[in-house]
Each structure stands twice: as C-alpha cells, then as structure tokens.
TORPA-4810 file (N, C-alpha, C, O; in nm, 3 decimals):
<nodes>
NODE_1_15.869_-7.987_1.921_15.739_-7.955_1.975_15.683_-8.080_2.041_15.679_-8.186_1.979_X
NODE_2_15.641_-8.069_2.166_15.589_-8.183_2.240_15.449_-8.221_2.192_15.379_-8.142_2.129_X
NODE_3_15.411_-8.346_2.226_15.279_-8.394_2.180_15.165_-8.314_2.243_15.061_-8.296_2.180_X
NODE_4_15.183_-8.267_2.366_15.078_-8.186_2.430_15.057_-8.054_2.358_14.944_-8.004_2.350_X
NODE_5_15.165_-7.995_2.306_15.155_-7.869_2.233_15.078_-7.889_2.103_14.995_-7.806_2.066_X
NODE_6_15.106_-8.000_2.033_15.037_-8.029_1.908_14.889_-8.051_1.934_14.805_-7.997_1.862_X
NODE_7_14.855_-8.129_2.037_14.715_-8.154_2.070_14.646_-8.023_2.107_14.533_-8.000_2.065_X
NODE_8_14.712_-7.938_2.184_14.654_-7.810_2.224_14.629_-7.720_2.104_14.530_-7.647_2.101_X
NODE_9_14.718_-7.725_2.004_14.700_-7.643_1.885_14.589_-7.697_1.796_14.520_-7.619_1.730_X
NODE_10_14.569_-7.828_1.794_14.467_-7.888_1.708_14.327_-7.876_1.767_14.231_-7.855_1.693_X
NODE_11_14.315_-7.889_1.896_14.185_-7.892_1.960_14.167_-7.770_2.050_14.188_-7.776_2.171_X
NODE_12_14.126_-7.661_1.988_14.098_-7.539_2.062_13.964_-7.554_2.132_13.879_-7.633_2.090_X
NODE_13_13.946_-7.478_2.237_13.819_-7.481_2.308_13.710_-7.426_2.219_13.726_-7.320_2.159_X
NODE_14_13.599_-7.497_2.208_13.486_-7.455_2.126_13.386_-7.377_2.208_13.405_-7.353_2.327_X
NODE_15_13.278_-7.339_2.143_13.172_-7.269_2.214_13.064_-7.369_2.250_13.045_-7.469_2.181_X
NODE_16_12.994_-7.341_2.354_12.886_-7.427_2.399_12.758_-7.387_2.327_12.731_-7.269_2.307_X
NODE_17_12.679_-7.486_2.288_12.552_-7.455_2.223_12.447_-7.410_2.322_12.345_-7.353_2.283_X
NODE_18_12.471_-7.436_2.451_12.372_-7.396_2.550_12.408_-7.265_2.617_12.326_-7.208_2.689_X
NODE_19_12.526_-7.215_2.594_12.566_-7.088_2.654_12.503_-6.975_2.574_12.534_-6.959_2.455_X
NODE_20_12.415_-6.896_2.635_12.348_-6.790_2.559_12.444_-6.675_2.531_12.545_-6.659_2.600_X
NODE_21_12.413_-6.594_2.430_12.494_-6.474_2.406_12.482_-6.381_2.526_12.377_-6.374_2.589_X
NODE_22_12.588_-6.312_2.557_12.595_-6.228_2.677_12.551_-6.086_2.645_12.595_-6.027_2.546_X
NODE_23_12.465_-6.031_2.730_12.417_-5.893_2.713_12.462_-5.808_2.830_12.432_-5.838_2.945_X
NODE_24_12.535_-5.700_2.798_12.587_-5.612_2.902_12.525_-5.472_2.896_12.580_-5.377_2.953_X
NODE_25_12.413_-5.460_2.827_12.347_-5.330_2.819_12.374_-5.256_2.690_12.322_-5.146_2.670_X
NODE_26_12.455_-5.313_2.601_12.487_-5.247_2.475_12.443_-5.334_2.357_12.449_-5.457_2.364_X
NODE_27_12.400_-5.270_2.250_12.364_-5.337_2.125_12.251_-5.438_2.145_12.260_-5.553_2.102_X
NODE_28_12.145_-5.393_2.212_12.033_-5.482_2.241_11.973_-5.544_2.116_11.944_-5.663_2.114_X
NODE_29_11.955_-5.463_2.011_11.889_-5.515_1.892_11.965_-5.633_1.832_11.904_-5.729_1.784_X
NODE_30_12.096_-5.628_1.836_12.176_-5.738_1.783_12.172_-5.858_1.878_12.164_-5.973_1.834_X
NODE_31_12.179_-5.831_2.008_12.173_-5.940_2.106_12.039_-6.013_2.095_12.034_-6.135_2.104_X
NODE_32_11.933_-5.938_2.075_11.799_-5.995_2.067_11.788_-6.095_1.951_11.735_-6.204_1.968_X
NODE_33_11.838_-6.058_1.835_11.836_-6.147_1.718_11.924_-6.269_1.744_11.886_-6.382_1.714_X
NODE_34_12.042_-6.246_1.801_12.135_-6.355_1.830_12.076_-6.450_1.934_12.095_-6.571_1.927_X
NODE_35_12.005_-6.394_2.031_11.943_-6.475_2.135_11.840_-6.571_2.073_11.836_-6.689_2.108_X
NODE_36_11.759_-6.520_1.983_11.661_-6.607_1.915_11.732_-6.713_1.833_11.695_-6.830_1.837_X
NODE_37_11.833_-6.673_1.759_11.908_-6.765_1.674_11.972_-6.877_1.755_11.978_-6.991_1.709_X
NODE_38_12.018_-6.846_1.874_12.082_-6.948_1.958_11.984_-7.031_2.039_12.010_-7.147_2.068_X
NODE_39_11.871_-6.972_2.076_11.775_-7.042_2.162_11.689_-7.142_2.086_11.663_-7.251_2.137_X
NODE_40_11.646_-7.109_1.966_11.556_-7.198_1.893_11.615_-7.337_1.868_11.544_-7.436_1.888_X
NODE_41_11.740_-7.350_1.825_11.792_-7.486_1.807_11.816_-7.558_1.940_11.812_-7.681_1.947_X
NODE_42_11.839_-7.482_2.045_11.857_-7.540_2.178_11.728_-7.606_2.223_11.727_-7.722_2.264_X
NODE_43_11.618_-7.531_2.214_11.487_-7.586_2.250_11.381_-7.485_2.210_11.369_-7.379_2.272_X
NODE_44_11.305_-7.517_2.108_11.204_-7.423_2.058_11.095_-7.396_2.162_11.035_-7.289_2.162_X
NODE_45_11.070_-7.492_2.251_10.972_-7.469_2.357_11.021_-7.361_2.453_10.942_-7.282_2.504_X
NODE_46_11.152_-7.357_2.477_11.210_-7.254_2.563_11.190_-7.117_2.498_11.155_-7.020_2.565_X
NODE_47_11.214_-7.110_2.366_11.195_-6.981_2.296_11.049_-6.939_2.303_11.020_-6.820_2.319_X
NODE_48_10.956_-7.033_2.290_10.813_-7.002_2.299_10.780_-6.944_2.435_10.705_-6.848_2.445_X
NODE_49_10.836_-7.002_2.541_10.812_-6.953_2.677_10.865_-6.811_2.693_10.801_-6.727_2.755_X
NODE_50_10.982_-6.784_2.636_11.041_-6.650_2.645_10.954_-6.548_2.572_10.929_-6.439_2.624_X
NODE_51_10.907_-6.581_2.454_10.830_-6.488_2.371_10.682_-6.480_2.407_10.621_-6.374_2.392_X
NODE_52_10.624_-6.588_2.452_10.478_-6.592_2.474_10.442_-6.588_2.622_10.397_-6.485_2.672_X
NODE_53_10.462_-6.699_2.692_10.434_-6.707_2.836_10.470_-6.847_2.883_10.494_-6.937_2.803_X
NODE_54_10.475_-6.864_3.015_10.504_-6.996_3.071_10.403_-7.098_3.020_10.285_-7.068_3.003_X
NODE_55_10.451_-7.218_2.997_10.360_-7.327_2.964_10.276_-7.356_3.087_10.328_-7.354_3.199_X
NODE_56_10.147_-7.383_3.070_10.062_-7.410_3.186_10.092_-7.548_3.245_10.118_-7.644_3.172_X
NODE_57_10.086_-7.557_3.375_10.107_-7.684_3.445_9.970_-7.747_3.465_9.881_-7.689_3.526_X
NODE_58_9.955_-7.868_3.411_9.825_-7.934_3.424_9.796_-7.963_3.571_9.886_-7.989_3.650_X
NODE_59_9.669_-7.958_3.605_9.627_-7.980_3.743_9.614_-8.130_3.772_9.581_-8.209_3.683_X
NODE_60_9.639_-8.165_3.894_9.622_-8.304_3.935_9.473_-8.333_3.952_9.398_-8.251_4.004_X
NODE_61_9.433_-8.451_3.907_9.293_-8.491_3.919_9.286_-8.626_3.988_9.376_-8.709_3.978_X
NODE_62_9.174_-8.647_4.059_9.155_-8.777_4.125_9.099_-8.877_4.023_9.083_-8.845_3.906_X
NODE_63_9.071_-8.997_4.068_9.024_-9.102_3.978_8.888_-9.071_3.914_8.852_-9.133_3.814_X
NODE_64_8.813_-8.977_3.970_8.684_-8.936_3.914_8.697_-8.816_3.820_8.597_-8.766_3.768_X
NODE_65_8.820_-8.769_3.799_8.842_-8.655_3.711_8.826_-8.521_3.778_8.830_-8.417_3.712_X
NODE_66_8.807_-8.519_3.909_8.792_-8.395_3.983_8.930_-8.337_4.015_9.021_-8.410_4.053_X
NODE_67_8.944_-8.205_3.998_9.071_-8.138_4.027_9.099_-8.146_4.176_9.012_-8.116_4.259_X
NODE_68_9.220_-8.186_4.209_9.262_-8.193_4.348_9.312_-8.054_4.387_9.408_-8.003_4.330_X
NODE_69_9.245_-7.994_4.484_9.283_-7.862_4.531_9.368_-7.879_4.656_9.326_-7.941_4.754_X
NODE_70_9.489_-7.822_4.649_9.578_-7.833_4.763_9.619_-7.694_4.807_9.649_-7.608_4.724_X
NODE_71_9.621_-7.672_4.937_9.665_-7.542_4.989_9.816_-7.538_5.001_9.875_-7.430_5.011_X
NODE_72_9.879_-7.654_5.002_10.025_-7.661_5.011_10.085_-7.684_4.873_10.028_-7.757_4.792_X
NODE_73_10.200_-7.622_4.845_10.265_-7.650_4.717_10.308_-7.798_4.714_10.342_-7.857_4.817_X
NODE_74_10.306_-7.854_4.595_10.344_-7.993_4.582_10.491_-8.013_4.614_10.575_-7.927_4.587_X
NODE_75_10.521_-8.127_4.673_10.658_-8.169_4.692_10.712_-8.208_4.555_10.634_-8.250_4.469_X
NODE_76_10.839_-8.195_4.532_10.897_-8.229_4.402_10.861_-8.371_4.358_10.844_-8.396_4.239_X
NODE_77_10.849_-8.462_4.451_10.817_-8.601_4.418_10.670_-8.620_4.380_10.634_-8.724_4.326_X
NODE_78_10.585_-8.521_4.407_10.442_-8.534_4.380_10.402_-8.493_4.238_10.291_-8.521_4.195_X
NODE_79_10.492_-8.427_4.165_10.460_-8.385_4.029_10.456_-8.506_3.936_10.535_-8.600_3.951_X
NODE_80_10.365_-8.503_3.841_10.362_-8.608_3.739_10.479_-8.584_3.643_10.540_-8.477_3.644_X
NODE_81_10.509_-8.682_3.560_10.616_-8.664_3.461_10.583_-8.550_3.367_10.671_-8.472_3.330_X
NODE_82_10.457_-8.539_3.327_10.414_-8.431_3.238_10.435_-8.294_3.304_10.485_-8.202_3.240_X
NODE_83_10.397_-8.282_3.431_10.415_-8.156_3.502_10.564_-8.123_3.516_10.605_-8.007_3.503_X
NODE_84_10.644_-8.224_3.543_10.789_-8.203_3.558_10.850_-8.150_3.429_10.938_-8.064_3.433_X
NODE_85_10.806_-8.201_3.314_10.857_-8.154_3.185_10.821_-8.007_3.165_10.906_-7.929_3.123_X
NODE_86_10.699_-7.969_3.195_10.654_-7.830_3.180_10.733_-7.738_3.273_10.780_-7.633_3.232_X
NODE_87_10.747_-7.779_3.397_10.823_-7.699_3.495_10.967_-7.682_3.448_11.024_-7.574_3.461_X
NODE_88_11.024_-7.788_3.394_11.163_-7.783_3.346_11.178_-7.685_3.230_11.273_-7.606_3.228_X
NODE_89_11.087_-7.688_3.133_11.094_-7.594_3.020_11.082_-7.451_3.068_11.158_-7.365_3.025_X
NODE_90_10.987_-7.424_3.158_10.970_-7.288_3.212_11.097_-7.243_3.285_11.140_-7.129_3.270_X
NODE_91_11.156_-7.333_3.362_11.278_-7.299_3.437_11.397_-7.280_3.344_11.480_-7.192_3.367_X
NODE_92_11.406_-7.360_3.238_11.516_-7.345_3.140_11.512_-7.207_3.076_11.615_-7.144_3.056_X
NODE_93_11.391_-7.160_3.044_11.377_-7.029_2.979_11.427_-6.918_3.070_11.504_-6.831_3.028_X
NODE_94_11.384_-6.920_3.195_11.428_-6.818_3.291_11.577_-6.828_3.315_11.647_-6.727_3.318_X
NODE_95_11.627_-6.950_3.332_11.769_-6.972_3.355_11.853_-6.921_3.237_11.957_-6.858_3.258_X
NODE_96_11.809_-6.948_3.116_11.881_-6.904_2.997_11.894_-6.751_2.995_12.001_-6.698_2.967_X
NODE_97_11.784_-6.682_3.025_11.789_-6.536_3.026_11.877_-6.482_3.139_11.955_-6.389_3.118_X
NODE_98_11.866_-6.540_3.257_11.949_-6.494_3.368_12.097_-6.514_3.339_12.180_-6.433_3.380_X
NODE_99_12.131_-6.622_3.270_12.270_-6.648_3.236_12.320_-6.564_3.120_12.440_-6.560_3.093_X
NODE_100_12.229_-6.498_3.050_12.266_-6.419_2.933_12.290_-6.272_2.965_12.329_-6.195_2.877_X
NODE_101_12.267_-6.231_3.089_12.276_-6.088_3.119_12.377_-6.059_3.230_12.407_-6.143_3.315_X
NODE_102_12.428_-5.937_3.225_12.526_-5.893_3.325_12.456_-5.863_3.457_12.333_-5.860_3.465_X
NODE_103_12.535_-5.841_3.560_12.481_-5.808_3.692_12.400_-5.680_3.691_12.298_-5.670_3.759_X
NODE_104_12.445_-5.582_3.613_12.372_-5.456_3.604_12.235_-5.478_3.540_12.136_-5.418_3.583_X
NODE_105_12.230_-5.562_3.440_12.102_-5.591_3.374_12.012_-5.672_3.466_11.890_-5.656_3.463_X
NODE_106_12.071_-5.759_3.547_11.992_-5.840_3.640_11.914_-5.749_3.735_11.799_-5.779_3.769_X
NODE_107_11.975_-5.641_3.778_11.906_-5.548_3.869_11.777_-5.496_3.807_11.680_-5.470_3.878_X
NODE_108_11.774_-5.481_3.675_11.655_-5.428_3.607_11.542_-5.529_3.600_11.426_-5.492_3.592_X
NODE_109_11.576_-5.659_3.602_11.473_-5.761_3.582_11.455_-5.851_3.704_11.379_-5.949_3.698_X
NODE_110_11.521_-5.821_3.813_11.519_-5.910_3.929_11.380_-5.932_3.988_11.356_-6.033_4.054_X
NODE_111_11.289_-5.839_3.966_11.154_-5.856_4.021_11.063_-5.938_3.929_10.950_-5.971_3.967_X
NODE_112_11.109_-5.971_3.810_11.028_-6.047_3.715_11.018_-6.193_3.759_11.115_-6.252_3.807_X
NODE_113_10.899_-6.250_3.741_10.876_-6.387_3.783_10.881_-6.489_3.671_10.903_-6.607_3.696_X
NODE_114_10.863_-6.445_3.546_10.865_-6.539_3.435_10.964_-6.491_3.328_11.003_-6.374_3.327_X
NODE_115_11.002_-6.581_3.240_11.092_-6.547_3.130_11.029_-6.442_3.039_11.098_-6.352_2.991_X
NODE_116_10.900_-6.452_3.016_10.828_-6.354_2.933_10.835_-6.215_2.995_10.856_-6.117_2.924_X
NODE_117_10.819_-6.206_3.126_10.831_-6.077_3.194_10.971_-6.020_3.178_10.987_-5.900_3.156_X
NODE_118_11.074_-6.105_3.190_11.213_-6.062_3.174_11.233_-6.007_3.033_11.287_-5.898_3.015_X
NODE_119_11.188_-6.083_2.932_11.205_-6.044_2.792_11.134_-5.910_2.766_11.190_-5.820_2.704_X
NODE_120_11.009_-5.898_2.813_10.933_-5.775_2.792_11.001_-5.656_2.859_11.008_-5.547_2.801_X
NODE_121_11.052_-5.676_2.979_11.119_-5.568_3.052_11.243_-5.521_2.976_11.267_-5.400_2.964_X
NODE_122_11.321_-5.615_2.925_11.440_-5.578_2.847_11.401_-5.505_2.719_11.465_-5.406_2.682_X
NODE_123_11.297_-5.552_2.651_11.253_-5.486_2.528_11.207_-5.343_2.556_11.244_-5.251_2.483_X
NODE_124_11.129_-5.324_2.659_11.081_-5.189_2.691_11.196_-5.099_2.734_11.201_-4.982_2.698_X
NODE_125_11.289_-5.155_2.811_11.404_-5.077_2.857_11.490_-5.031_2.741_11.534_-4.916_2.739_X
NODE_126_11.513_-5.118_2.644_11.608_-5.086_2.536_11.544_-5.047_2.404_11.611_-4.989_2.318_X
NODE_127_11.417_-5.079_2.385_11.352_-5.042_2.260_11.238_-4.944_2.283_11.196_-4.875_2.190_X
NODE_128_11.187_-4.937_2.404_11.078_-4.846_2.434_10.942_-4.912_2.414_10.933_-5.031_2.385_X
NODE_129_10.839_-4.834_2.429_10.703_-4.883_2.412_10.674_-4.903_2.263_10.758_-4.873_2.179_X
NODE_130_10.557_-4.955_2.231_10.519_-4.977_2.091_10.526_-4.849_2.009_10.567_-4.852_1.892_X
NODE_131_10.486_-4.738_2.068_10.489_-4.610_1.996_10.634_-4.569_1.965_10.665_-4.522_1.856_X
NODE_132_10.723_-4.588_2.062_10.865_-4.557_2.041_10.923_-4.650_1.936_10.998_-4.607_1.848_X
NODE_133_10.889_-4.780_1.944_10.938_-4.877_1.845_10.894_-4.837_1.705_10.974_-4.842_1.611_X
NODE_134_10.768_-4.798_1.690_10.717_-4.759_1.558_10.793_-4.639_1.504_10.823_-4.634_1.385_X
NODE_135_10.824_-4.543_1.590_10.901_-4.427_1.548_11.041_-4.470_1.503_11.090_-4.423_1.400_X
NODE_136_11.104_-4.559_1.580_11.237_-4.608_1.541_11.233_-4.683_1.409_11.321_-4.667_1.325_X
NODE_137_11.131_-4.765_1.391_11.116_-4.839_1.265_11.102_-4.740_1.150_11.165_-4.757_1.046_X
NODE_138_11.019_-4.638_1.167_11.000_-4.539_1.061_11.131_-4.468_1.026_11.159_-4.444_0.909_X
NODE_139_11.209_-4.436_1.127_11.339_-4.372_1.102_11.434_-4.466_1.028_11.505_-4.424_0.937_X
NODE_140_11.434_-4.593_1.067_11.520_-4.691_1.000_11.476_-4.713_0.855_11.561_-4.724_0.766_X
NODE_141_11.346_-4.720_0.831_11.295_-4.735_0.694_11.337_-4.614_0.612_11.377_-4.628_0.496_X
NODE_142_11.328_-4.497_0.670_11.372_-4.376_0.600_11.520_-4.384_0.568_11.561_-4.353_0.456_X
NODE_143_11.603_-4.425_0.667_11.747_-4.441_0.643_11.772_-4.542_0.531_11.861_-4.522_0.448_X
NODE_144_11.694_-4.649_0.530_11.709_-4.752_0.427_11.674_-4.695_0.289_11.748_-4.715_0.193_X
NODE_145_11.561_-4.626_0.281_11.515_-4.575_0.152_11.604_-4.464_0.097_11.618_-4.451_-0.025_X
NODE_146_11.664_-4.386_0.185_11.749_-4.276_0.141_11.898_-4.311_0.144_11.983_-4.224_0.126_X
NODE_147_11.929_-4.437_0.165_12.068_-4.480_0.181_12.150_-4.443_0.058_12.110_-4.469_-0.055_X
NODE_148_12.264_-4.383_0.083_12.358_-4.345_-0.023_12.501_-4.372_0.023_12.532_-4.363_0.141_X
NODE_149_12.585_-4.406_-0.072_12.727_-4.420_-0.043_12.784_-4.279_-0.026_12.756_-4.190_-0.106_X
NODE_150_12.864_-4.260_0.079_12.924_-4.129_0.103_13.045_-4.110_0.012_13.108_-4.207_-0.029_X
NODE_151_13.077_-3.985_-0.018_13.194_-3.955_-0.101_13.321_-4.010_-0.037_13.348_-3.984_0.081_X
NODE_152_13.397_-4.084_-0.113_13.523_-4.139_-0.064_13.508_-4.254_0.034_13.608_-4.301_0.090_X
NODE_153_13.387_-4.301_0.056_13.363_-4.409_0.151_13.401_-4.543_0.089_13.357_-4.575_-0.021_X
NODE_154_13.483_-4.620_0.159_13.515_-4.755_0.108_13.388_-4.841_0.104_13.298_-4.824_0.186_X
NODE_155_13.383_-4.932_0.010_13.266_-5.018_-0.007_13.239_-5.097_0.121_13.123_-5.117_0.157_X
NODE_156_13.345_-5.141_0.192_13.327_-5.218_0.315_13.252_-5.138_0.421_13.163_-5.191_0.487_X
NODE_157_13.288_-5.010_0.436_13.220_-4.925_0.533_13.075_-4.900_0.494_12.986_-4.902_0.579_X
NODE_158_13.052_-4.878_0.363_12.917_-4.856_0.315_12.832_-4.980_0.343_12.720_-4.970_0.392_X
NODE_159_12.887_-5.097_0.312_12.813_-5.221_0.334_12.788_-5.244_0.482_12.682_-5.294_0.519_X
NODE_160_12.883_-5.207_0.568_12.866_-5.221_0.712_12.752_-5.132_0.762_12.670_-5.176_0.842_X
NODE_161_12.747_-5.008_0.716_12.637_-4.917_0.755_12.503_-4.971_0.709_12.404_-4.968_0.782_X
NODE_162_12.501_-5.022_0.585_12.378_-5.077_0.529_12.333_-5.200_0.607_12.215_-5.216_0.636_X
NODE_163_12.428_-5.286_0.641_12.397_-5.408_0.716_12.342_-5.375_0.855_12.254_-5.445_0.904_X
NODE_164_12.394_-5.271_0.917_12.343_-5.231_1.049_12.197_-5.188_1.040_12.116_-5.223_1.126_X
NODE_165_12.164_-5.112_0.937_12.024_-5.070_0.919_11.936_-5.193_0.902_11.829_-5.202_0.963_X
NODE_166_11.980_-5.288_0.819_11.902_-5.410_0.796_11.887_-5.492_0.924_11.779_-5.543_0.953_X
NODE_167_11.996_-5.504_1.000_11.992_-5.578_1.126_11.898_-5.514_1.227_11.824_-5.583_1.296_X
NODE_168_11.902_-5.381_1.235_11.813_-5.310_1.327_11.667_-5.327_1.285_11.580_-5.345_1.370_X
NODE_169_11.640_-5.319_1.155_11.504_-5.341_1.108_11.456_-5.481_1.140_11.341_-5.501_1.182_X
NODE_170_11.543_-5.579_1.122_11.506_-5.717_1.152_11.475_-5.733_1.301_11.378_-5.800_1.337_X
NODE_171_11.557_-5.673_1.386_11.535_-5.686_1.530_11.405_-5.622_1.575_11.347_-5.661_1.677_X
NODE_172_11.358_-5.523_1.500_11.230_-5.459_1.531_11.113_-5.530_1.461_11.000_-5.482_1.465_X
NODE_173_11.141_-5.643_1.397_11.036_-5.720_1.333_10.995_-5.668_1.197_10.884_-5.694_1.151_X
NODE_174_11.083_-5.594_1.131_11.054_-5.538_0.998_11.166_-5.573_0.900_11.232_-5.483_0.849_X
NODE_175_11.188_-5.702_0.873_11.296_-5.738_0.780_11.264_-5.694_0.638_11.148_-5.685_0.599_X
NODE_176_11.368_-5.669_0.561_11.355_-5.629_0.420_11.402_-5.747_0.335_11.502_-5.811_0.368_X
NODE_177_11.332_-5.776_0.228_11.365_-5.890_0.142_11.499_-5.869_0.071_11.536_-5.757_0.039_X
NODE_178_11.569_-5.979_0.047_11.704_-5.975_-0.012_11.709_-5.906_-0.147_11.802_-5.830_-0.173_X
NODE_179_11.612_-5.931_-0.232_11.618_-5.869_-0.366_11.610_-5.718_-0.356_11.664_-5.647_-0.441_X
NODE_180_11.542_-5.667_-0.254_11.535_-5.523_-0.234_11.670_-5.468_-0.187_11.706_-5.355_-0.220_X
NODE_181_11.746_-5.549_-0.110_11.879_-5.507_-0.063_11.968_-5.476_-0.182_12.030_-5.370_-0.190_X
NODE_182_11.974_-5.570_-0.275_12.062_-5.556_-0.391_12.024_-5.431_-0.469_12.111_-5.351_-0.506_X
NODE_183_11.896_-5.413_-0.493_11.849_-5.296_-0.568_11.890_-5.168_-0.496_11.935_-5.073_-0.561_X
NODE_184_11.876_-5.164_-0.365_11.907_-5.043_-0.289_12.058_-5.016_-0.288_12.101_-4.901_-0.298_X
NODE_185_12.138_-5.121_-0.275_12.285_-5.104_-0.275_12.329_-5.052_-0.412_12.408_-4.958_-0.419_X
NODE_186_12.280_-5.112_-0.519_12.319_-5.069_-0.653_12.277_-4.924_-0.678_12.350_-4.848_-0.742_X
NODE_187_12.161_-4.886_-0.629_12.112_-4.750_-0.644_12.200_-4.651_-0.570_12.216_-4.537_-0.613_X
NODE_188_12.259_-4.696_-0.457_12.338_-4.604_-0.374_12.480_-4.583_-0.426_12.548_-4.488_-0.386_X
NODE_189_12.526_-4.672_-0.515_12.662_-4.659_-0.568_12.671_-4.541_-0.664_12.577_-4.514_-0.739_X
NODE_190_12.785_-4.470_-0.662_12.799_-4.357_-0.755_12.807_-4.407_-0.900_12.862_-4.514_-0.927_X
NODE_191_12.753_-4.330_-0.992_12.760_-4.367_-1.134_12.895_-4.327_-1.190_12.956_-4.229_-1.147_X
NODE_192_12.940_-4.405_-1.285_13.072_-4.380_-1.343_13.058_-4.307_-1.474_13.158_-4.276_-1.538_X
</nodes>
C-alpha cells in the first residue's frame, strides 16, 4: 500500500462548520432545527438576524451630532467600521439561507429582501400560518399522549416513531421534557 493511500484513508474529508444544512423542500421541521443548531455556533448574531430582523445600521452624524442625510447610497469606503460589521452580519444571514436551499426553494423566496423575510416565507410555506401551526401542534400532542407500541413492532421502530413526534414538536416550539419521554415510552410498552 502506497503512502498516499494510507494518508487518504486516515484523513477523510470533513464537514465544514460554515456550510449550512441543505433544504430541498422535504422534512422542513427537521431542517429548521438543524439550521438553528448549525447557525448559532457559527455566529449567534446571524441567527438573531434570521429569527428577528436585520440589525439596524447606525446613521452617520457630523461633528455637531446632526444626522447626515444623503440622497446617494454610501460608497463602500464611506461606511464606518461599526456600519461595516452590521452590514456584514446582515449579509451573512441572507447568504447562509441562500446557500442552504435548492434552486426550487430559491424561486419561492427570491423576492425576499432580508433573511427574516426568507425564514418567515419558508415557515409559512412548510408549516402554514399560526392557526395551522397550532392545529399541527395539537395533533402532535395528541399523538404523543396516545402513543402506543404496535403489536409485533420492533423497539427500534417504536423509538423512531416516538422520536419523530418529539422532533416535530420541538420544531414547532413545543418541546417535551425528558422525564416525560421516559414515562410515556414505558407506558407504551406492552405488559408482560
């Protein structure tokens, strides 16, 4: 075995911490949770921009503290360091979302101007309005409360179904505490 083969076997290509999870229109609830999990360690300010709104760009003021009103957009060299940082965070948020979605998904959000608008559009497209979300949450809570192991179902499959319900609840902002999970799983197992 040549030395290049050994090196290739030892050092496999890793994943990038800045590469967002890819969304192709399927499993939005899971992508949404994964997106938050990956974005926050990258830059929590970027996640804030995605969830809340663009950071405001401070206005330029003259030596008397009066706001300088300009009819022309500033040249890149005219921004202060503080303004450049804010613009960069806002742009990173939008860039991260654009890089996380397929071409088909891009068509749905191409008219959005901010990362928050993109995020909201995707949520409404895949989760619906607040009323629809509440209905879905209620159905998931019902599935959780009535969860039972099916006859002849392997434990792995039962746990997978249960985990999906928990993941979906979490993505809708309704996580269930761990101690309740154990109680519900034990309750769903057949008695011997």
